[in-house]
MIDOSE-1310 file (N, C-alpha, C; in nm, 2 decimals, decimal comma, always signed):
residues 213
meng	-0,86/+1,66/+2,18/-0,71/+1,65/+2,14/-0,65/+1,78/+2,14; -0,53/+1,80/+2,19/-0,46/+1,93/+2,19/-0,31/+1,91/+2,16; -0,26/+2,00/+2,07/-0,12/+2,00/+2,03/-0,08/+1,86/+1,98; -0,17/+1,79/+1,90/-0,13/+1,66/+1,84/-0,14/+1,55/+1,94
raek	-0,19/+1,57/+2,06/-0,19/+1,47/+2,16/-0,29/+1,36/+2,13; -0,25/+1,23/+2,15/-0,35/+1,12/+2,13/-0,46/+1,14/+2,24; -0,58/+1,10/+2,20/-0,69/+1,13/+2,28/-0,68/+1,07/+2,42; -0,63/+0,96/+2,44/-0,61/+0,90/+2,58/-0,50/+0,80/+2,57
apae	-0,44/+0,77/+2,69/-0,33/+0,67/+2,69/-0,39/+0,53/+2,66; -0,32/+0,45/+2,58/-0,37/+0,32/+2,54/-0,38/+0,22/+2,66; -0,47/+0,13/+2,66/-0,48/+0,03/+2,76/-0,37/-0,07/+2,75; -0,32/-0,09/+2,63/-0,21/-0,18/+2,61/-0,09/-0,11/+2,56
aaqa	+0,03/-0,16/+2,58/+0,15/-0,09/+2,53/+0,16/-0,09/+2,38; +0,20/+0,03/+2,33/+0,22/+0,04/+2,18/+0,33/-0,05/+2,14; +0,31/-0,12/+2,03/+0,40/-0,22/+1,98/+0,46/-0,19/+1,84; +0,39/-0,10/+1,77/+0,43/-0,07/+1,63/+0,39/+0,08/+1,60
vvfd	+0,46/+0,14/+1,51/+0,43/+0,28/+1,47/+0,41/+0,29/+1,32; +0,31/+0,36/+1,28/+0,28/+0,38/+1,14/+0,29/+0,53/+1,11; +0,37/+0,57/+1,01/+0,39/+0,71/+0,97/+0,32/+0,74/+0,84; +0,25/+0,85/+0,84/+0,22/+0,92/+0,71/+0,36/+0,97/+0,65
lggv	+0,37/+1,00/+0,52/+0,49/+1,05/+0,47/+0,49/+1,20/+0,44; +0,41/+1,24/+0,34/+0,41/+1,38/+0,31/+0,35/+1,46/+0,42; +0,42/+1,56/+0,47/+0,38/+1,65/+0,58/+0,42/+1,60/+0,71; +0,48/+1,48/+0,72/+0,52/+1,43/+0,85/+0,67/+1,40/+0,84
lldw	+0,71/+1,32/+0,74/+0,86/+1,29/+0,72/+0,92/+1,36/+0,60; +0,83/+1,39/+0,50/+0,88/+1,46/+0,38/+0,81/+1,59/+0,36; +0,88/+1,69/+0,32/+0,83/+1,82/+0,29/+0,78/+1,83/+0,15; +0,65/+1,78/+0,13/+0,59/+1,78/+0,00/+0,49/+1,90/-0,01
nprh	+0,51/+1,98/-0,11/+0,42/+2,09/-0,14/+0,43/+2,13/-0,28; +0,32/+2,13/-0,36/+0,34/+2,17/-0,50/+0,39/+2,31/-0,52; +0,39/+2,39/-0,42/+0,44/+2,53/-0,44/+0,59/+2,53/-0,45; +0,66/+2,43/-0,40/+0,80/+2,42/-0,42/+0,84/+2,42/-0,57
lyrk	+0,76/+2,36/-0,65/+0,78/+2,36/-0,80/+0,71/+2,48/-0,86; +0,59/+2,51/-0,83/+0,52/+2,61/-0,90/+0,56/+2,76/-0,87; +0,63/+2,78/-0,76/+0,69/+2,91/-0,74/+0,79/+2,94/-0,85; +0,86/+2,84/-0,89/+0,96/+2,85/-1,00/+0,89/+2,88/-1,13
lfgg	+0,79/+2,80/-1,16/+0,72/+2,81/-1,29/+0,64/+2,94/-1,30; +0,60/+3,00/-1,19/+0,53/+3,12/-1,20/+0,61/+3,24/-1,17; +0,75/+3,22/-1,16/+0,84/+3,33/-1,14/+0,81/+3,41/-1,01; +0,76/+3,34/-0,91/+0,73/+3,41/-0,78/+0,60/+3,49/-0,78
deqa	+0,52/+3,47/-0,88/+0,39/+3,54/-0,88/+0,29/+3,46/-0,80; +0,29/+3,49/-0,67/+0,21/+3,41/-0,57/+0,06/+3,40/-0,61; +0,01/+3,51/-0,65/-0,14/+3,52/-0,67/-0,17/+3,43/-0,79; -0,09/+3,43/-0,90/-0,12/+3,35/-1,01/-0,10/+3,20/-0,98
meaf	+0,00/+3,17/-0,90/+0,02/+3,04/-0,86/-0,09/+2,98/-0,78; -0,13/+3,06/-0,68/-0,24/+3,01/-0,59/-0,37/+2,99/-0,67; -0,40/+3,08/-0,77/-0,52/+3,07/-0,85/-0,51/+2,94/-0,94; -0,39/+2,91/-0,99/-0,37/+2,78/-1,07/-0,40/+2,66/-0,98
ladv	-0,34/+2,66/-0,86/-0,36/+2,54/-0,77/-0,50/+2,53/-0,71; -0,57/+2,64/-0,71/-0,71/+2,64/-0,66/-0,81/+2,60/-0,77; -0,78/+2,64/-0,89/-0,87/+2,62/-1,00/-0,84/+2,52/-1,10; -0,71/+2,48/-1,12/-0,67/+2,39/-1,22/-0,61/+2,26/-1,16
ctqe	-0,49/+2,26/-1,12/-0,43/+2,14/-1,05/-0,47/+2,14/-0,91; -0,59/+2,11/-0,88/-0,64/+2,12/-0,74/-0,60/+2,00/-0,66; -0,62/+2,02/-0,53/-0,59/+1,91/-0,44/-0,68/+1,79/-0,47; -0,81/+1,81/-0,50/-0,90/+1,70/-0,53/-0,85/+1,63/-0,66
wnrr	-0,81/+1,71/-0,76/-0,76/+1,65/-0,88/-0,64/+1,56/-0,85; -0,55/+1,60/-0,77/-0,43/+1,52/-0,74/-0,47/+1,40/-0,66; -0,57/+1,41/-0,58/-0,61/+1,29/-0,50/-0,66/+1,18/-0,59; -0,71/+1,21/-0,71/-0,75/+1,11/-0,80/-0,63/+1,03/-0,85
qdag	-0,51/+1,09/-0,87/-0,39/+1,02/-0,90/-0,35/+0,94/-0,78; -0,36/+0,99/-0,66/-0,33/+0,92/-0,54/-0,41/+0,79/-0,53; -0,53/+0,79/-0,59/-0,62/+0,68/-0,58/-0,60/+0,58/-0,70; -0,51/+0,61/-0,79/-0,47/+0,52/-0,89/-0,49/+0,56/-1,03
rsfa	-0,55/+0,68/-1,06/-0,56/+0,73/-1,19/-0,42/+0,77/-1,24; -0,39/+0,75/-1,37/-0,26/+0,79/-1,42/-0,25/+0,94/-1,44; -0,13/+1,00/-1,43/-0,11/+1,14/-1,46/-0,15/+1,17/-1,60; -0,12/+1,08/-1,69/-0,15/+1,11/-1,83/-0,30/+1,13/-1,85
egaa	-0,38/+1,05/-1,78/-0,53/+1,06/-1,79/-0,57/+1,19/-1,72; -0,52/+1,21/-1,60/-0,56/+1,33/-1,53/-0,52/+1,46/-1,60; -0,40/+1,46/-1,66/-0,36/+1,58/-1,73/-0,44/+1,60/-1,86; -0,48/+1,50/-1,93/-0,56/+1,51/-2,05/-0,69/+1,58/-2,02
llka	-0,75/+1,54/-1,91/-0,88/+1,60/-1,87/-0,87/+1,75/-1,84; -0,76/+1,79/-1,77/-0,74/+1,93/-1,74/-0,70/+2,01/-1,87; -0,62/+1,95/-1,96/-0,57/+2,02/-2,07/-0,69/+2,05/-2,17; -0,79/+1,96/-2,17/-0,90/+1,98/-2,25/-0,98/+2,10/-2,21
ahpe	-0,98/+2,13/-2,08/-1,05/+2,24/-2,02/-0,97/+2,37/-2,02; -0,83/+2,35/-2,01/-0,74/+2,46/-1,99/-0,62/+2,45/-2,09; -0,65/+2,45/-2,22/-0,54/+2,42/-2,32/-0,42/+2,52/-2,30; -0,45/+2,64/-2,26/-0,35/+2,74/-2,25/-0,25/+2,72/-2,14
kaal	-0,29/+2,62/-2,05/-0,20/+2,59/-1,93/-0,15/+2,45/-1,94; -0,14/+2,40/-2,07/-0,09/+2,26/-2,09/+0,04/+2,23/-2,03; +0,14/+2,32/-2,05/+0,27/+2,30/-2,00/+0,28/+2,30/-1,84; +0,20/+2,38/-1,78/+0,20/+2,39/-1,64/+0,13/+2,26/-1,58
idaf	+0,03/+2,21/-1,65/-0,04/+2,09/-1,61/+0,05/+1,97/-1,62; +0,12/+1,96/-1,73/+0,21/+1,84/-1,75/+0,32/+1,84/-1,65; +0,36/+1,96/-1,60/+0,47/+1,97/-1,51/+0,44/+1,90/-1,38; +0,31/+1,89/-1,34/+0,27/+1,84/-1,21/+0,32/+1,69/-1,20
garf	+0,30/+1,62/-1,31/+0,35/+1,48/-1,30/+0,50/+1,47/-1,34; +0,54/+1,54/-1,45/+0,67/+1,53/-1,50/+0,78/+1,58/-1,40; +0,75/+1,68/-1,32/+0,84/+1,74/-1,23/+0,80/+1,72/-1,08; +0,73/+1,62/-1,06/+0,68/+1,59/-0,92/+0,79/+1,59/-0,82
demv	+0,90/+1,54/-0,85/+1,01/+1,53/-0,75/+1,05/+1,66/-0,70; +1,03/+1,77/-0,78/+1,07/+1,90/-0,73/+0,97/+1,96/-0,62; +0,86/+1,89/-0,61/+0,76/+1,92/-0,50/+0,80/+1,87/-0,37; +0,89/+1,78/-0,37/+0,94/+1,72/-0,24/+1,07/+1,78/-0,21
agpi	+1,07/+1,88/-0,12/+1,19/+1,96/-0,10/+1,30/+1,89/-0,02; +1,26/+1,79/+0,06/+1,35/+1,71/+0,14/+1,28/+1,65/+0,26; +1,36/+1,59/+0,35/+1,31/+1,54/+0,47/+1,27/+1,65/+0,57; +1,18/+1,62/+0,66/+1,15/+1,70/+0,77/+1,24/+1,66/+0,89
agsv	+1,35/+1,73/+0,91/+1,46/+1,68/+0,99/+1,42/+1,63/+1,12; +1,35/+1,70/+1,20/+1,32/+1,66/+1,34/+1,24/+1,53/+1,34; +1,15/+1,51/+1,24/+1,07/+1,39/+1,23/+1,16/+1,27/+1,20; +1,25/+1,29/+1,10/+1,33/+1,18/+1,06/+1,42/+1,14/+1,18
eila	+1,47/+1,23/+1,26/+1,55/+1,20/+1,38/+1,47/+1,11/+1,47; +1,34/+1,14/+1,49/+1,25/+1,05/+1,57/+1,24/+0,91/+1,51; +1,22/+0,91/+1,38/+1,21/+0,78/+1,31/+1,34/+0,70/+1,33; +1,45/+0,77/+1,32/+1,58/+0,70/+1,34/+1,59/+0,64/+1,48
elym	+1,55/+0,72/+1,58/+1,55/+0,67/+1,72/+1,46/+0,55/+1,74; +1,34/+0,55/+1,68/+1,25/+0,43/+1,69/+1,32/+0,31/+1,62; +1,38/+0,34/+1,50/+1,44/+0,23/+1,43/+1,55/+0,17/+1,51; +1,64/+0,25/+1,57/+1,75/+0,20/+1,65/+1,70/+0,12/+1,77
rgtp	+1,58/+0,15/+1,82/+1,53/+0,08/+1,93/+1,46/-0,05/+1,89; +1,45/-0,08/+1,76/+1,39/-0,20/+1,71/+1,24/-0,19/+1,70; +1,18/-0,07/+1,71/+1,04/-0,06/+1,70/+0,99/-0,10/+1,56; +0,89/-0,18/+1,54/+0,84/-0,21/+1,41/+0,78/-0,09/+1,35
lyal	+0,83/-0,05/+1,23/+0,79/+0,07/+1,16/+0,72/+0,04/+1,03; +0,61/+0,12/+1,00/+0,53/+0,10/+0,88/+0,49/+0,24/+0,83; +0,45/+0,25/+0,70/+0,40/+0,37/+0,65/+0,27/+0,35/+0,57; +0,19/+0,45/+0,58/+0,06/+0,45/+0,51/+0,05/+0,59/+0,44
tnws	+0,05/+0,59/+0,31/+0,06/+0,72/+0,24/-0,03/+0,73/+0,12; -0,09/+0,85/+0,11/-0,16/+0,88/-0,02/-0,06/+0,93/-0,12; -0,03/+0,85/-0,22/+0,07/+0,89/-0,31/+0,05/+0,80/-0,44; +0,07/+0,87/-0,56/+0,06/+0,80/-0,68/+0,17/+0,70/-0,70
tety	+0,14/+0,58/-0,75/+0,25/+0,48/-0,77/+0,35/+0,54/-0,87; +0,31/+0,62/-0,97/+0,40/+0,67/-1,07/+0,51/+0,76/-1,00; +0,46/+0,85/-0,92/+0,56/+0,95/-0,86/+0,63/+0,89/-0,73; +0,57/+0,79/-0,67/+0,63/+0,73/-0,55/+0,76/+0,65/-0,59
asvp	+0,76/+0,60/-0,71/+0,87/+0,51/-0,75/+1,01/+0,56/-0,72; +1,03/+0,69/-0,74/+1,16/+0,75/-0,71/+1,19/+0,78/-0,57; +1,09/+0,79/-0,49/+1,10/+0,84/-0,35/+1,19/+0,75/-0,26; +1,18/+0,62/-0,26/+1,27/+0,54/-0,18/+1,42/+0,56/-0,21
trfp	+1,45/+0,58/-0,34/+1,59/+0,60/-0,38/+1,64/+0,74/-0,33; +1,55/+0,84/-0,33/+1,59/+0,97/-0,29/+1,61/+0,97/-0,13; +1,53/+0,90/-0,06/+1,53/+0,90/+0,08/+1,55/+0,76/+0,14; +1,68/+0,72/+0,16/+1,71/+0,59/+0,20/+1,65/+0,55/+0,33
flaw	+1,62/+0,64/+0,42/+1,56/+0,61/+0,55/+1,42/+0,54/+0,53; +1,36/+0,55/+0,42/+1,23/+0,48/+0,40/+1,25/+0,33/+0,40; +1,38/+0,28/+0,38/+1,40/+0,14/+0,39/+1,39/+0,09/+0,53; +1,38/+0,18/+0,63/+1,36/+0,13/+0,77/+1,22/+0,08/+0,80
frgv	+1,13/+0,11/+0,70/+0,99/+0,06/+0,72/+0,99/-0,09/+0,68; +0,92/-0,17/+0,77/+0,90/-0,31/+0,74/+0,79/-0,33/+0,63; +0,71/-0,23/+0,60/+0,61/-0,23/+0,50/+0,55/-0,10/+0,47; +0,51/-0,07/+0,35/+0,45/+0,06/+0,31/+0,32/+0,03/+0,23
vvsg	+0,21/+0,09/+0,27/+0,09/+0,09/+0,18/+0,09/+0,22/+0,11; +0,09/+0,21/-0,02/+0,08/+0,33/-0,11/-0,06/+0,33/-0,17; -0,13/+0,44/-0,15/-0,27/+0,44/-0,20/-0,29/+0,42/-0,35; -0,19/+0,46/-0,43/-0,21/+0,44/-0,57/-0,20/+0,30/-0,61
eakv	-0,13/+0,22/-0,53/-0,12/+0,07/-0,56/-0,25/+0,01/-0,50; -0,30/+0,06/-0,39/-0,42/+0,00/-0,33/-0,55/+0,04/-0,40; -0,54/+0,15/-0,47/-0,66/+0,21/-0,54/-0,76/+0,26/-0,45; -0,72/+0,30/-0,33/-0,81/+0,36/-0,23/-0,73/+0,45/-0,15
ikpd	-0,78/+0,57/-0,11/-0,71/+0,67/-0,03/-0,76/+0,70/+0,10; -0,67/+0,74/+0,19/-0,72/+0,79/+0,32/-0,81/+0,91/+0,30; -0,92/+0,93/+0,38/-0,95/+0,85/+0,50/-1,05/+0,74/+0,48; -1,05/+0,68/+0,37/-1,14/+0,56/+0,35/-1,10/+0,45/+0,44
priy	-1,19/+0,40/+0,52/-1,15/+0,30/+0,62/-1,08/+0,17/+0,55; -1,12/+0,15/+0,43/-1,06/+0,03/+0,36/-0,91/+0,03/+0,36; -0,85/+0,14/+0,35/-0,70/+0,14/+0,34/-0,64/+0,11/+0,47; -0,71/+0,15/+0,58/-0,66/+0,12/+0,72/-0,67/-0,03/+0,74
hlls	-0,78/-0,09/+0,70/-0,80/-0,23/+0,71/-0,69/-0,31/+0,63; -0,66/-0,26/+0,51/-0,56/-0,32/+0,43/-0,43/-0,32/+0,50; -0,39/-0,20/+0,56/-0,27/-0,19/+0,64/-0,26/-0,30/+0,75; -0,37/-0,31/+0,82/-0,37/-0,40/+0,93/-0,36/-0,55/+0,89
erfg	-0,43/-0,58/+0,78/-0,43/-0,72/+0,73/-0,30/-0,75/+0,66; -0,25/-0,66/+0,59/-0,13/-0,69/+0,51/-0,01/-0,72/+0,60; +0,00/-0,64/+0,71/+0,12/-0,65/+0,80/+0,09/-0,71/+0,94; -0,03/-0,76/+0,95/-0,07/-0,83/+1,08/-0,07/-0,73/+1,20
lepr	-0,11/-0,61/+1,18/-0,11/-0,51/+1,29/-0,24/-0,51/+1,36; -0,23/-0,50/+1,50/-0,35/-0,49/+1,58/-0,36/-0,34/+1,61; -0,47/-0,28/+1,57/-0,49/-0,13/+1,59/-0,47/-0,08/+1,73; -0,52/-0,16/+1,83/-0,51/-0,11/+1,97/-0,37/-0,10/+2,02
ttvy	-0,28/-0,17/+1,95/-0,14/-0,16/+2,00/-0,05/-0,09/+1,89; -0,11/-0,02/+1,80/-0,04/+0,04/+1,68/-0,06/+0,19/+1,69; +0,05/+0,27/+1,69/+0,04/+0,41/+1,68/+0,04/+0,45/+1,54; -0,06/+0,54/+1,51/-0,07/+0,60/+1,37/-0,05/+0,75/+1,37
iddg	+0,04/+0,80/+1,29/+0,08/+0,94/+1,29/+0,05/+1,00/+1,16; -0,03/+1,11/+1,16/-0,07/+1,17/+1,03/-0,09/+1,32/+1,05; -0,06/+1,40/+0,95/-0,08/+1,55/+0,97/-0,23/+1,59/+0,92; -0,30/+1,49/+0,87/-0,44/+1,52/+0,83/-0,54/+1,49/+0,94
vhnv	-0,61/+1,59/+0,98/-0,71/+1,57/+1,10/-0,81/+1,46/+1,06; -0,86/+1,46/+0,94/-0,97/+1,36/+0,91/-0,91/+1,22/+0,91; -0,78/+1,21/+0,86/-0,72/+1,08/+0,86/-0,70/+1,03/+1,00; -0,66/+1,12/+1,09/-0,64/+1,08/+1,23/-0,77/+1,04/+1,29
dvgr	-0,88/+1,12/+1,27/-1,01/+1,08/+1,32/-1,05/+0,95/+1,28; -1,04/+0,91/+1,16/-1,08/+0,78/+1,11/-0,99/+0,67/+1,17; -0,86/+0,70/+1,18/-0,77/+0,60/+1,24/-0,81/+0,57/+1,39; -0,84/+0,68/+1,46/-0,88/+0,66/+1,60/-1,01/+0,59/+1,61
algf	-1,11/+0,62/+1,52/-1,24/+0,55/+1,52/-1,22/+0,40/+1,50; -1,12/+0,36/+1,42/-1,09/+0,22/+1,39/-1,01/+0,15/+1,50; -0,97/+0,23/+1,60/-0,90/+0,17/+1,71/-0,75/+0,19/+1,73; -0,70/+0,26/+1,63/-0,55/+0,30/+1,64/-0,53/+0,40/+1,75
iaih	-0,40/+0,40/+1,80/-0,35/+0,50/+1,89/-0,31/+0,62/+1,80; -0,40/+0,71/+1,77/-0,38/+0,80/+1,66/-0,33/+0,94/+1,71; -0,23/+0,99/+1,65/-0,16/+1,12/+1,68/-0,17/+1,21/+1,56; -0,23/+1,33/+1,59/-0,23/+1,43/+1,48/-0,09/+1,50/+1,49
yttp	-0,01/+1,49/+1,38/+0,12/+1,55/+1,37/+0,11/+1,70/+1,35; +0,18/+1,77/+1,43/+0,19/+1,92/+1,42/+0,33/+1,96/+1,40; +0,42/+1,92/+1,50/+0,56/+1,95/+1,49/+0,64/+1,83/+1,54; +0,77/+1,83/+1,51/+0,85/+1,72/+1,56/+0,86/+1,72/+1,71
salr	+0,87/+1,84/+1,77/+0,88/+1,84/+1,92/+0,75/+1,79/+1,99; +0,63/+1,82/+1,93/+0,51/+1,77/+1,99/+0,50/+1,62/+1,97; +0,54/+1,57/+1,85/+0,54/+1,43/+1,83/+0,63/+1,36/+1,93; +0,75/+1,41/+1,95/+0,84/+1,35/+2,04/+0,78/+1,34/+2,18
rela	+0,71/+1,45/+2,23/+0,65/+1,44/+2,36/+0,54/+1,33/+2,37; +0,47/+1,32/+2,26/+0,36/+1,22/+2,26/+0,42/+1,08/+2,26; +0,52/+1,05/+2,18/+0,58/+0,92/+2,18/+0,65/+0,89/+2,31; +0,70/+0,99/+2,37/+0,76/+0,97/+2,51/+0,65/+0,93/+2,61
rlrl	+0,54/+0,99/+2,60/+0,43/+0,96/+2,68/+0,38/+0,82/+2,66; +0,39/+0,77/+2,54/+0,36/+0,63/+2,51/+0,47/+0,53/+2,54; +0,58/+0,59/+2,59/+0,70/+0,51/+2,63/+0,77/+0,44/+2,51; +0,76/+0,51/+2,40/+0,83/+0,46/+2,28/+0,96/+0,53/+2,26
l	+0,98/+0,64/+2,32/+1,11/+0,71/+2,32/+1,16/+0,74/+2,46
């Protein structure tokens, strides 16, 4: 695979498109919040995100653990950082800077063409609740699987099977777009037309190749 390109052209025409959200349609990054909380001290911020509120810790919330439980565990080990830890859940919205414009334009074009659209996202149910209100274009999806509700996260194959079963999707005719390489690899192994998202322009080229744009 090169520049996000799907491994090979599908034998059958693509009939539906599944988007990841964070990193594809929404600019999510904890640094958007923590740069403010650390006053621009990049070194201290990066140490905090590497050693305290780590990616793996956050994935547990994505898998269904409450932020209250996750924060309590961290505060027991790092009581001096309690306020910073609590901010991860309480100010989560500030980590989502906004839409990724070029990608949302592609989503809009697919929607206007009547393409069946779905989403598969690793996201806590607690923090996802406000997202559809902030970003009305998420209403264009015919269905969304949120990992926190499913209690399983990508790249576990079970969440892909849930997506297919819940919405009646046939992987061999369904395009799956994600910025996570491992997520894409599993999607492809399960038969999806999988695209590794890198940039809006690369995604546009790939969807045009698949005759969706």
